[in-house]
C-alpha positions as CSV (number, residue, x, y, z in Angstrom):
1,M,1.7,2.8,-3.1
2,P,3.4,4.0,-6.3
3,H,2.9,7.6,-7.4
4,K,0.7,8.2,-10.4
5,V,2.3,10.3,-13.1
6,L,0.8,11.9,-16.2
7,V,3.2,12.7,-19.0
8,V,2.0,15.1,-21.7
9,D,4.0,15.8,-24.8
10,D,3.1,16.1,-28.5
11,E,6.4,14.4,-29.4
12,V,5.5,10.7,-29.3
13,D,9.1,9.5,-29.2
14,E,9.8,11.6,-26.1
15,L,6.6,10.4,-24.5
16,A,7.5,6.8,-25.0
17,G,11.0,7.1,-23.7
18,W,9.9,9.0,-20.6
19,E,7.0,6.5,-20.0
20,T,9.4,3.6,-20.0
21,A,11.9,5.3,-17.7
22,L,9.3,6.3,-15.2
23,H,7.6,2.9,-15.3
24,K,10.9,1.1,-14.7
25,A,11.5,3.5,-11.7
26,G,8.2,2.2,-10.2
27,Y,5.8,5.0,-11.1
28,L,2.3,4.3,-12.4
29,V,2.4,6.2,-15.7
30,R,-0.3,7.4,-18.1
31,T,0.6,9.4,-21.2
32,A,-1.2,11.8,-23.5
33,N,0.0,13.4,-26.7
34,T,-2.7,16.1,-26.7
35,A,-4.1,18.5,-24.1
36,A,-7.6,17.0,-24.7
37,K,-6.4,13.5,-23.9
38,A,-4.6,14.8,-20.8
39,L,-7.8,16.4,-19.5
40,E,-9.7,13.2,-20.2
41,L,-7.2,11.2,-18.2
42,C,-7.5,13.7,-15.4
43,D,-11.3,13.1,-15.3
44,E,-10.5,9.4,-14.8
45,S,-7.8,9.6,-12.3
46,I,-6.0,11.8,-9.8
47,F,-2.3,12.2,-10.5
48,D,0.5,13.0,-8.0
49,L,2.7,14.5,-10.7
50,V,2.2,15.9,-14.2
51,I,5.1,16.3,-16.5
52,L,4.2,18.4,-19.5
53,D,5.6,20.1,-22.5
54,Y,5.5,23.9,-22.6
55,V,4.8,24.2,-26.3
56,M,2.1,22.0,-27.7
57,P,-0.5,22.5,-30.5
58,K,-3.8,24.1,-29.5
59,M,-2.9,24.7,-25.8
60,K,0.3,25.7,-24.0
61,G,1.5,23.5,-21.2
62,L,0.8,26.3,-18.6
63,E,-2.7,26.6,-19.8
64,L,-3.2,22.9,-19.6
65,L,-1.6,22.9,-16.1
66,A,-4.1,25.5,-15.0
67,W,-7.0,23.3,-16.2
68,I,-5.5,20.3,-14.5
69,R,-5.1,22.2,-11.3
70,K,-8.8,23.1,-11.3
71,K,-9.5,19.4,-11.1
72,N,-6.6,18.6,-8.8
73,P,-5.2,21.6,-7.0
74,L,-2.4,19.8,-5.2
75,V,-0.9,18.1,-8.3
76,R,2.8,18.6,-8.6
77,S,4.3,19.6,-12.0
78,I,7.4,19.6,-14.1
79,L,7.3,21.8,-17.2
80,V,9.6,20.8,-20.0
81,S,10.5,22.6,-23.2
82,G,13.1,22.6,-26.0
83,K,11.8,25.9,-27.3
84,L,12.7,28.1,-24.3
85,S,16.4,28.6,-23.8
86,L,16.2,30.6,-20.6
87,P,17.6,29.3,-17.3
88,E,15.0,27.8,-14.8
89,H,15.0,30.9,-12.5
90,E,14.3,33.2,-15.5
91,V,11.5,30.9,-16.7
92,R,9.9,31.0,-13.2
93,E,10.0,34.8,-13.3
94,A,8.5,34.9,-16.8
95,I,5.6,32.6,-15.9
96,R,5.0,33.7,-12.3
97,G,1.8,35.5,-13.2
98,E,0.4,32.4,-14.9
99,V,0.5,29.0,-13.2
100,E,3.3,28.0,-10.9
101,S,5.2,24.9,-12.0
102,D,7.3,23.1,-9.4
103,K,10.2,22.4,-11.7
104,Y,11.4,23.4,-15.2
105,L,13.6,21.2,-17.4
106,H,15.1,22.1,-20.8
107,K,15.0,19.5,-23.6
108,P,16.8,17.3,-24.4
109,I,16.3,15.6,-21.0
110,K,18.2,12.5,-20.0
111,N,16.1,9.9,-18.3
112,E,18.2,10.2,-15.1
113,Q,17.5,14.0,-15.1
114,L,13.8,13.4,-15.4
115,L,13.8,10.7,-12.6
116,E,15.8,13.0,-10.3
117,A,13.4,15.9,-10.9
118,A,10.3,13.7,-10.4
119,A,11.7,12.3,-7.1
120,E,12.6,15.8,-5.9
121,V,9.2,17.3,-6.6
122,L,7.3,14.4,-5.1
123,K,9.5,14.4,-2.0
124,K,8.7,18.1,-1.5
125,A,5.0,17.3,-2.0
126,Q,5.1,14.6,0.7
127,S,6.5,17.0,3.2
128,S,3.4,19.2,2.9
129,R,0.0,18.1,4.1
130,S,-2.1,16.3,1.5
131,W,-5.7,16.7,0.7
132,D,-6.2,13.2,1.9
133,A,-4.8,14.0,5.4
134,I,-6.9,17.2,5.6
135,A,-10.0,15.3,4.5
136,A,-9.4,12.5,7.0
137,D,-9.0,15.0,9.8
138,H,-12.2,16.8,8.8
139,A,-14.1,13.5,8.5
140,E,-12.9,12.5,12.0
141,T,-14.0,15.8,13.4
142,E,-17.4,15.5,11.7
143,K,-17.8,11.9,13.1
144,K,-17.1,13.1,16.6
145,T,-19.6,16.1,16.2
146,V,-22.3,13.8,14.9
147,S,-21.7,11.3,17.7
148,K,-21.9,14.1,20.4
149,A,-25.1,15.5,18.7
150,R,-26.7,12.0,18.8
151,K,-25.9,11.7,22.6
152,V,-27.4,15.1,23.3
153,Q,-30.5,14.2,21.2
154,G,-30.9,11.0,23.2
155,K,-30.7,12.9,26.5
156,L,-33.2,15.4,25.3
157,K,-35.7,12.7,24.3
158,K,-35.4,11.2,27.7
159,H,-36.1,14.5,29.4
160,I,-39.0,15.2,27.1
161,K,-40.6,11.8,27.9
162,K,-40.1,12.5,31.6
163,G,-41.7,15.9,31.1
164,S,-38.8,17.7,32.7
165,I,-38.4,19.9,29.7
């Protein structure tokens, strides 16, 4: 199943180019040019990856990422910006107290660079356990517990009818 990617940038030309590149690479892509639109899309769908601009009107990319992570804590992220000229490790240090981004890219970004970063981040995410796997394990455990409880309930009813309890 293709990964769902949300791309958020107020620069419409960037957005269109990245959408095309990601779509051609096999990703299911949705785009938003405002933080409000991005949050609306996150209410409609769960994304595997969010690629978002650091500097946008009304809300910084990190603030938006924090809101998105409230809805989907395991979403992976790539933060992009042309306004910050620091190397990736310095950006990570600067934002450590805010919300952790999986990857940082400095604009201008070539499509190949974006695709490599997306693949890298999603590959790391697959190696960790997903919410779906955790939920499936929990549901299986609950199913077994309910099944055992029903068996015990049935035995108790038999004993009650016999008057042995």
